N, C-alpha and C positions, 0 to 999 in steps of 0.2 A: 577602380576609379582612375588609376594612373594612366591607363591606355586612353580613357576618354579625355582626360585633361590634355594629354599630348596631342590627341587628334584635334581637339578644339583649337589649341594654339596653332598647330601647324597648318590647319585648314583655313585659318582666317585669311580671307582675301585681302590683298593690300589695298589701302585706300588710294584714291586718286592722288598722284603726286601733287604737292602744293607748290605754287610758284613763290619765289621770294617776294617780300615786300618791295614795292617800288617798281614792279615790272612796267616798262613803258613810262617811266616817270620823267618829270621835267629836269632840266639841267640845274646843277647847284647854283645858288644865288647868294651874294654877300649878306642879304637880309636874313638868311637862315643861320647865321652864326649866333650861338648861345654860349655864354660864359658860365662854367661850372667851377666848383671848388678845385677840381683836378686839372682843369684846363678848358680851353675853348673847343667847341665842336661846330662843324659846318654840316648842316643837313641839306634837304632839298625842299623847295617851295612848290606847292601844287594849288589847284583851285580849292580854296577853302581850308587848307591845312598845311602844316609843315611836318616833315618826316625826318627823324634822326635814327640811324641804324648803327649797330655795332659799337655801342658805347660800353666800355668796360666798367662793370660794377664791382669787380673783385680781381685780385691778381690771378694770373694763369696758374691753375693747380697742377703744375708739372714738376718733375724731378722729386725733390724732397717734399713738395707740397701735394703730390699725389696722395690721396687719402688723408688729407689734413683739412681742418676747418678753413673756410674761405678767409683770405687776408685782404686788406684794402688794396685797391688798384694803385699803381704808381702814378703820380701826376706827370703831365707832359708839358712841353713848351710849344708855343705856336698854336696853330689851329688844326685840330684833328679832323680828318675826313670822316664824316658820318653819313655818307651817301650809299654805303654798301653794308650788308649785314655781316656780322662776325661769323666765324665757323660754327656749324652745329656741333653739339657735344658728340663724342665718339659713339657710334651706333652702326649696326649693319644696314645694308640697303633696304629701303622700304618706304616709310613716310617721307624721309629725306632722300631724294633720288641719288643713287650712288653711295649712300651712307656717308660716314665720316670717320676719320681716325684721329681727329683733333682733340687734345686735352685742353688747349687754350681756347676756351669756349664760353667763358662766363661774361656774356654780353647781353645787353637789353636794347630794345627799340622803343622809341617814343613817337606817337602820332598825336599831334596837338592842333586844335583849331587855330586858324591863321591869326586871329586876334587875341588868343590867350596870352596873358601877361601876368607878371608878378603882382601888378596892381589890380588885376581882375582875374584871379585864378579860377580854374575850373576843377570840378571833381575829377578824381583819378580812378581808373580801373586798371589793376595789375593782372595780367592774363597768364595763367600757367597752362601750357599745352598738355595734351594727352599723349598716349603712346605706350602704355604699360610700364612706365618708368624705364623703358629701354630705347625709345625712339621719339622723334619729333624735334621741333625747333620753334622758337618764338617768332622768327621772321616769316614763317609760313602763313601767318594770320594777318592779312591786310585789314586794318581796323579803321580805314579812313571814313567809311559810312558811319560807324559808331561815333567817331570823333566829330564829324561835321554835323550829322543829323541830331546827335545827342548832346552836342556842345560839351564834350568831355575830353580829357587827356587819357590816352590808352597806352599802357606800357606792356610789352610782351617780353618774356624772359626765357633765356636758356638756363638750364641747370643740369648738373652732372647726372648721368644715366647709367643703368646697368650696374655692373660690378664696380665701375669707377665711382658711382654715386652711392652705392648701398652695401658695399662689402662690410661684413661684420667679422672682426678678428680680435682676439684677446690682446689687450695692451695697446689698442689703437683708439685714441681719443676721437670721439665723434662717430665711432663704429656704427654702421648701419643707417646713418642719417645725413651723409654728406650732401646729397641732393636737396634735402629739406633745409639744411643749413645754408645752402646757396640761395634758396628762395628767401630766407630771412635776410641774407646780406643784400639781396635786391630790394627788399622792402625797406631796409635801413637807408639804402641809396635813395630810394624814392622819398623817404621822410626828409632826408638832408638836402636833396638836390632838385626835386621836381618843381619847386617854385621857380627856378630859372627857366623852365619850359612853359610856365603858365599854369602849373598844376597846384592844387590845394592839398598840402600834406595833411590837413586835418580831416579830409574827406577821401579816404582811400578805400576802395573796394577790392578785396582779393577774390578773383574769379578763376574757375578752371573747369575743364571738361574731362571725363573719364579719369585717367590717372591724375590729371590736374585737379579734378574734383576731390579725389581721395587726398591729394596733398593739401587742398584747402581745409578739409576736415582735420588733418593732422596739425595744421597750423592753428586751427581753433583750439585744439587740445594742448598745444605747446606753450609752456610758461614763458619761454624766451621770445615768443611772437607777440606777447601781450602789448597792446597799444600801437602795433605797427599797421593795423588796418581797422576800419570802423564799420565795415559791412562785409558780407561774404556771399558769393554766388557759387553754387555747386550744381553742375550739369552732368547727369548720367554717371554718378559715382557717389554712393551713399556711405555714411559712416558705419552703419550696421550692415553686415554682409549677408549674402544669401547662404543657403544651407550647404551647398557643395563647393563653391569657390574654386572651380577648376581652372579658371583663367584670369580672375580678377586680382589686381595687384593691391590687396589689403596689407596693412601692417602686420608683421608676424612677431611671435615671441622671441626673446633673445636666444633661446636654445635652437630654435628653427633657423634663425639668421646665422648663428655661428656654425651650424651644420652645413648650411649652404656655402659659407665662407671656407670651411675646411675642404669641401668638395672642389671649390675653385683652386685652392692652394695645391691640392693634389693634381688637378687637371693641367696646371701650368708648370708642374715640376718643381715647386718650391717647398714641398712638404719636408724634405730632408735637409734643407739648407740651415746653416747655423744661424743666419740672420734672415728669418722668413720675410719680414717686412722689406728689408733691403732687396731681397730677391724679387719680391712682388713688384717693387717700384722699378725694377729693370726689365720686366716683361714687356715686350712690344704690345702696343694697343691691339693690333689685329689678332694676336694670340689670346688676349683677354676676351675680346669679343667672341671668338670661336668657342671659348670655354664657358662663358656665362649662359644662363638660362634664357628662355624665351621672354619671361617677365622677371622683373625685380621687385622686391618687397622691402620697404623701410622696416626698421626694427623699432619696437617700443621697448620699454624698460631701460631707457637711456636718459641722460640729462636733458636732451632736447625734447624727447617724447616719453615722459615717464609712464603714461598709461596707454593701453590699447585705446585708440580713438573711440571704438564702440563702447568701451566701458566709461570713458570720459563723458560721452554724450548721455549715456543712460543715467549717470550719476550727477549730471549737471555741471561737471568740472571742465567747462569750456568757456571761451571768451563770450561774454554776453553782448553780442552784436546782432543786428538784424540779418536775417538769412533769406535769400531767394534760392529755391532749389527744386529740382524735379528730374524727370526721366522722359524718355521717348516711349511711345505706345508699343513699339515692336522692336525693342532693343536687341533681342537675341536672334533675329532672323538672319543677320549677316553671318553668324557663326554656324547656324544650321545649313545655310546655303554653302558655306565653305566645306562642310562635311560632305554634302552631296557632290560638290565639285571634285572632292578627293576620293569619290567612289564609295562613301559610306552611306548606305540608305537606311531609312527608318520605315519599317513595315509593321502591319498588325502582328506579325509573328515575332519579330525581335524587339518590339517596343517595350514589353514588360521587362526584358533583361536590361535594355538601355536605361529605362527609368530607374531600375534598381541600382545601376552603376552611378546614376546622377545624384540620387538622394543619399544622405548619410546613413539612413536606416533602411536597408533593402526591404524590410517588412512593410514600409510605407509606400512601396512602388505601386501597389494596387490602388492607393488613393490617387496617385498621379495619373495612372492609366484611366481611371474612371473620370477624373476631372478633365483630362486631355485625351479623348479617344482618337486613335489613328484608324481611319477607315479607308483611305485611299491607297493607291499603289506606292506612294512615298509620303511619309509623314514628316518631311523636313520642316514645313511651316509649323506643325504642331510642336516639334522639338524646339523650334525657335521661340515659340510662345512660352514653353517651360523655362528655357534659359532666361528670357527677358523678364518674365514675372518673378522668378526665384532670385535672380541676381541683381535686378535693377528696379523694377516697378514697385515691388513690395518692400524691399529695403529702403527705397526713397520715402515711401509713405511712413514706414516705421521711424526712420531718422527724423522726418519732419515732425511727427507727433512727439517724440522725445524732446527735441529742441524746443518745441512750442510750449512746453511746460516751464521754460525758463526765459524765453526771449521771443521776439517777434519773428515769425516765419511766414513766408509767402511761397506757396507750392504750385507747381505747374505740371502739365503733361503735354508734351509736343506730339501732335497727332495728325500731321499731314499724311494722308494715305498714299500719296504719290510724290514725294519730294525728289529733288535732283539725286540721281543715283550716286552712291558713294564709292562704287567699285569701277575699275577701268573696263571690265568686261561684263556683259549682261549676266545677271544671276539666273539660277535655274527656276526661280519662282519670284513673284513680286515681294520685295522686302518691306514695303510699308515704311513707317517711321522708325527705321532701324538705328543702331548706334551711329553717332556722328552726323545724322542727317539734319539736325537743327543748326549745325555750324554755318552753312552758307547763308542762313537768314540773318546772321550777325556779322559775319566776316566775308570778305572776298577771298576765296581759296582757289588759287590758280586761275584767276579771272572769274568773276561772278557768272554762274550758269546763265546762258542766253535763253534756255528753254523754260525758264520759270514763267508761270502763268501770271495774269494780272492779279489774281487772288493771292498767289504766293508772294508777289512783290508787296502787296498790301500787308500780308502777314509779317514779312520781314520788317516793314516800317513799324508795325505794332510792337514786335518783339524788341527792336532797338529802342523804341520809346519806353517800354516797360523796364528793360535792363538799365538804361541810363537814368531814368527817373528814380529807380531804386538806388542807384549809386549817388544821386544827388540828395534825395530826401530820406532814404531808408524805407521807401514806400513806392511801389511801382505805379500807384495812382497819382503820385506827385502832388498830393494835397488837394486835388480836384475831386469831382464827384466820383465816389468809389465804383469801379467796375471790375475790380479784382478783390474778392473777399478773402480775408485771412482765414476764415472758418471753412473755406472750401478749396478744392484744387481747381486751378484755372486751366481749362482746355485751350490749346493753341492749334487751330486748323485754319486753312484758307477761307473756308465758308462760315466759320463761327469761332469766336473766342468767348468763353463763358464757363460757368461752373460745370464740373463733371464729377462723377463718383467712380473712380477707377478701381477701387478695392475689390469689388465683386467681379468685374471683368477679368482681373488678374488672379483670382482665387487666393487673395491674400490671407483670408481666414485659415485656409489649409496650410499655406506656407508658414504661417505664424506658429503652428503647432509642431513643425519639424524640429527634431532634436538639435 
């Protein structure tokens, strides 16, 4: 299994680099000044919305604050420039072009309708970016369409990543959950301050995609997040994991987290130091980035996250808030295409062995081979279906069913067969609705794709309407005539939105019996 996990991670093709918020934006205007408890900020005014970037929600976690719970940001005098994003949290090059070595990164961005005021506040969506808990930045997601069309305030957040966000080590308070603690600090900032930007702190939706979605699930299960949000949106990241988990950043047990921490301590040369933590806090960021893994995992069994989120969901020990969640029809094809690009083919001859490496019980490989036969010269798309079904589609259905026993859940499947391509180079086969491809329908990523069809533009409007009505009412129908039924999964495609039954197409009955 280890060779397959490494291959899947290393073969993942980089997503199209995302442009910072405010590309081509208007000049700052005095009317964009907002007064907060920490000081005044000046953003920029645009057609229909105001944008504030690089607002500190916590103190820089540097020096002695490296691997410490987030502390309040220091107040400032005068008017702080909020027309440019703050630095991305430390990460290798990838989703953030050129990467970042900054630890001073706990900033958020606010996009608000132009007429949002404290006297007429709007619902708030707090967005947690994806990236395997090792990459990404909040300012990559231009939310002005959601803010203007949905009439809502959208907040995007940076949080500590990789080893700097999730190192687990004995005697380190907050061990394994620093990035999750940052997210809670951002939510507290929103609770205390968003009214100044015209947001309603009583109607906060915590939303995220991929690792951001796993983080939302963790916050649902975290006692210290109670009351900080009133709705939740989870896109392509379920609380209950697939059988193999070769690349997905789920929460891990304390023993696993500490073993990963010990490996990092050894790799950076601090194992023999008298003061290990002091040594670690002196290690340059590039050296830490080189030593950490391709993905990072938060740890459960901690004060912030006492239970494995999967266990918390199964036992109903989560925040009882409305949830909108789902997955894409072809989540796994991007990883299978990456394998092919890396020279790893899937053929009828080697497919049984590869299936045996993927499932936890090799004796069940025959079940997978029968359900997903490889007949062509290269079965990359078939392997992509296995990855997507086992790791995303079926866990999403399972999580939704478990949550629905205790709270209101709205489930979707994004199924545009030809969405804008998420990779900078043409893939070896059509990817379909693969991982991340729903994002351009909600956000402008590096400039909204110009090649979207009329039907895709309509779908984008429909999805923004669903997401923002859910944030406002806890119901994507918005109190009107129901066209999204809680009892069914809502299919989202350019030519049709309506009920679908994805369980059979994704062989979920088989995956449910995997050990």
